[in-house]
KEZAVEX-845381 format. One record per residue (C-alpha): x, y, z. Coordinates in steps of 0.001 Angstrom, whole numbers, plus 500000, padded with zeros to 6 digits. Example, Ala and Ser with C-alpha at 12.3 -4.5 7.8 and 13.67 -1.06 7.14 Angstrom:
<rs>
512300495500507800/513670498940507140/
</rs>
This chain:
<rs>
498658513937515249/498031511577518178/496981514606520260/494324515433517678/493138511826517524/492891511771521310/490757514931521412/488570513611518581/487945510399520496/487350512310523717/484850514578521991/482897511529520826/482832510122524354/481434513331525876/479042514156523055/476263516457524273/478256517805527226/479635521353527082/483251521490528255/485502524512528230/488762523352526662/490038526621525222/493331526481527100/493895522819526242/493169523484522580/495644526376522531/498380524221524073/497754521335521700/497663523703518743/501087525060519641/502408521514520012/501227520704516487/502365523969514904/498742524983514211/496584527911515129/493894527243517710/491306527866514979/492886525176512807/492815522657515623/489223523435516550/488314522839512901/490062519457512916/488582518392516254/485087519544515385/484881517979511951/481619516223511242/481915512460511073/482392511331507505/479597509401505894/479718507129502866/477883509649500657/480644512219501202/483329509661500366/481405508521497291/481220512101496051/485001512475496412/485522509159494616/483289510297491745/485248513535491364/488538511672491327/487261509039488909/485909511665486512/489242513489486561/491084510283485676/488620509403482913/489107512848481392/492878512307481284/492776508975479454/494906508786476321/493293508210472900/494680504646472797/492913503769476070/495986503976478279/497050506329481059/500448507605482084/503298509775480890/504118507200478204/501443506108475750/500502502476476253/502020502198479757/500381499035481166/501490499804484737/499737503149485141/496855501986482953/496248499007485210/496453501168488329/493751503507487033/491620500680485665/491552498911489042/490712502133490860/487730502675488515/486553499058488704/486541499156492527/484561502396492863/481030502267494323/479785502644490739/481741499480489812/482607500602486287/482731497796483725/483397497439480004/479758498080479155/479979501562480686/482080502863477839/485422502871476042/487153504407479075/487017500852480454/486906498648477366/489732500447475559/491863500334478715/491345496565478925/492333496213475287/495453498300475916/496456495997478774/495831492756476910/497635494051473816/500763494101475992/500516490516477208/503643488732475995/504185485093475008/505574484368478476/502319485557480046/503685488807481429/502136492196480695/504843494698479859/506633496585477120/509839494755476140/513046496523477205/511206498983479481/511570496957482691/509148496759485648/507722493526484277/506545492147487599/505018495456488688/503074495883485454/501894492280485292/500712492331488908/498738495511488311/497143493948485233/496058490942487301/494508493163489971/492684495246487371/491275492301485431/490246490334488521/488508493447489856/486510493646486626/485660489942486952/484786490163490646/481003490085490291/480742487761487285/479616484171487515/481799483391484516/485051485432484517/486041486891481163/489777486980481733/490391483628483412/492860482321480817/494823485554480500/495053485947484283/496215482335484692/499136482997482344/499983486183484240/499823484275487543/502293481674486307/504616484376484988/504660486215488336/505243483029490335/508148482186488041/509912485441488952/510351484445492593/513925483868493716/513840480101494139/515477476889492993/513403476652489818/512795480325489069/513011481998485683/514321483825483726/517506483347485778/518106480205487813/518662480851491509/521851479699493223/520032477416495700/521658479154498678/518664479535500918/520595481616503442/520904484517501028/518644487499501712/517074487304498250/515547483848498625/511747483883498357/511471487490497236/510259488931493944/511777491938492184/510962493972489104/511600490966486879/514815491834485077/517272490849487834/517588488742490966/517276491608493474/513840491385495064/512253493883497438/509298494097499803/507369496457497533/507429494149494513/506932491093496703/503824492455498424/502310493457495092/503088490054493611/501505488212496542/498365490332496333/498137489599492603/498745485876493143/496058485817495812/493609487534493461/494577485164490647/493766482122492773/497226480682493425/496796477521495489/497229477937499258/499538474926499144/501930476548496689/505579476714497735/505512480364496616/503852481374499898/506344479479502047/509347480901500225/507910484403500374/507535484106504148/511277483470504394/512073486666502471/509541488806504330/510826487618507714/514326488720506734/513042492278506236/511818492599509823/513501494183512815/513031491094514970/516049488949515867/514050485880516861/512786485264513318/515262487141511119/518112484711510515/520304487129508518/520769489446511512/524131488048512512/524987490761515023/528358491230513324/527425493142510185/523655493579510711/521687494140513878/518072494938514780/516183497716516503/513773495005517723/510846497342517040/508995494765514919/508701496969511839/509772496124508303/512064497604505666/512649497315501917/515186494508501553/517382492491503954/520226494807502969/518382498102502475/515816500465503943/514413503457502086/514030505070505522/517780504913506116/520045503033508492/522144503486511596/525721502297511928/527300501853515346/530943502370516311/531713498776515307/530246499192511843/527150497090512593/524179498308510537/520557498501511655/517976499233508957/515115501569509865/511522500341509852/508839502379508091/505112502396507527/504502501372503935/506730498294504178/505331497267507556/501736497340506311/502890495556503138/504424492794505227/501345492407507409/498959491751504540/501504489597502723/502088487331505725/498330486917506154/497994486042502463/500785483501503023/498704481802505703/500051483189508971/497569483740511790/497294487026513660/498826485465516768/502049484630514925/504914486449516748/506042488172513534/502595489586512908/502094490546516551/505397492450516529/504434494239513299/501005495164514661/502694496553517786/504915498694515546/501839500017513747/500159500781517080/503204502719518260/503521504626514984/499874505221514110/499275508101511698/497391508942508515/499323512181508004/502645510788506773/504538507609505943/505888506917509459/509564506211509823/510565508162506708/510983511596508289/514117512699510134/514614515700512441/516638517428509725/514294516366506898/510722516342508221/509312516583504678/510581513039504023/507556511865505965/505485512633502854/507611510307500727/505381507661499173/502391509053501072/499609507915498704/501193504485498271/501303504295502074/497596505027502512/496662502526499793/498652499675501306/497648500702504835/493958500491503921/494347497103502277/496326495678505211/493804496869507793/490993495430505698/492819492100505502/493264492176509286/489485492327509511/489276495097512092/486917498067511790/488815499803514596/492501499795515418/493779500565518911/497051502501518986/499847502327521544/498126504867523773/494922502857523914/493001505124521530/490619503362519146/490695504574515543/487983504048512952/490683503733510354/488449503950507269/487116507285508472/490548508655509324/492183507593506059/489279508982504047/489365512279505958/493079512644505280/492572512033501563/489584514346501237/491569517132502874/494233516792500147/491968516471497125/492379519281494613/489431521312493357/489539519480490035/489209516117491838/492800514940491508/495601514332493998/499337514994493757/502266514718496141/504518517806496367/507289515468497549/507792513985494097/509404510646494853/508452507342493275/506339509170490671/503802510524493160/504197514003491689/502280512579488716/498614513300489515/497465510275487515/499397507825489698/498723509708492949/495010509871492133/494891506153491349/496479505375494735/494084507757496479/491033506221494811/492149502709495688/492410503728499341/489072505555499283/487345502588497659/488522500398500532/487446502991503101/483996503264501517/483561499493501611/484595499300505275/482533502151506742/479197501420508339/476102502520506434/
</rs>
């Protein structure tokens, strides 16, 4: 898709000048597996405006509201606080900024979430797992609802959730299971689903975003410990101290993967049995925003290496790093999650444009929004045909899509 981005940027630069590019278009179309007509349509698309994005957001929001359960929850299981929180946040962040006063589709969803807050502060259904994930989502939903209030309604409940999430970090004083104090282990500083001591980048990034929203002190040791874990998920020898060169090596590409001992994008093993874990998009963007939340500056070598990886793997059409020559469809794995975390990370970076490895400037909010609008169903929903990590469920996929579109809308010029 870099060819298409290049032509789009070129067309903007020569606006008003007639240039015959029929042959070039045909060649590029063949390179992308498209017809020339398809490519012309993509190149000649009218620049997106905020009104068009708002219309798409409204359609998606209305679809989600229509699929709410009678008890105020969303999801395949009645009363699921994880999916409910995802949808609630996506509705609260829309340009219409839905709040409890707008109707029971908000107020009953809030009640459903708070009904699942446990004595330990977490928001979850006992014995169903995913405690960290569900609690983090509840924090993000409730703080979104409180965003424009002088006096927050959910301050006390969110504070208890914040303390619960922080207590799940693999650290010397963590709960519910004490950590073994061995700081060299790959798990140190990470946060998992909450029922075991195996953390991952996905849960950790969500936890740090929730802790940031909940007002965790910048001086908290949680941020410092998290930086240790995140650094150990990066393909960068200079800062990843678990890459011993004997059992684990590094591609040195600066990207990130799921866990110091695992990548959902796969791994490569050399003739000596040394493993290198593959970097991929969703975890790299997750790491970027998480490291910034943890206090790192953009000139930190870890962040610079990650931003270089993003520049060299820029795309809004797939989750980069996931596809293989034999399984190209794997690039769609976690696609809507990818766009949601990509949008948040680029917003946190504070850049309206992002320059890729070929020197092409991308108005990322416009490109992400265009990609999502092109995949929106007629009824307003989204769904991923590569049904991994629940993205075949249109409720979850639509919540991810709306979260990304809300960020795009907020970051596009009037």
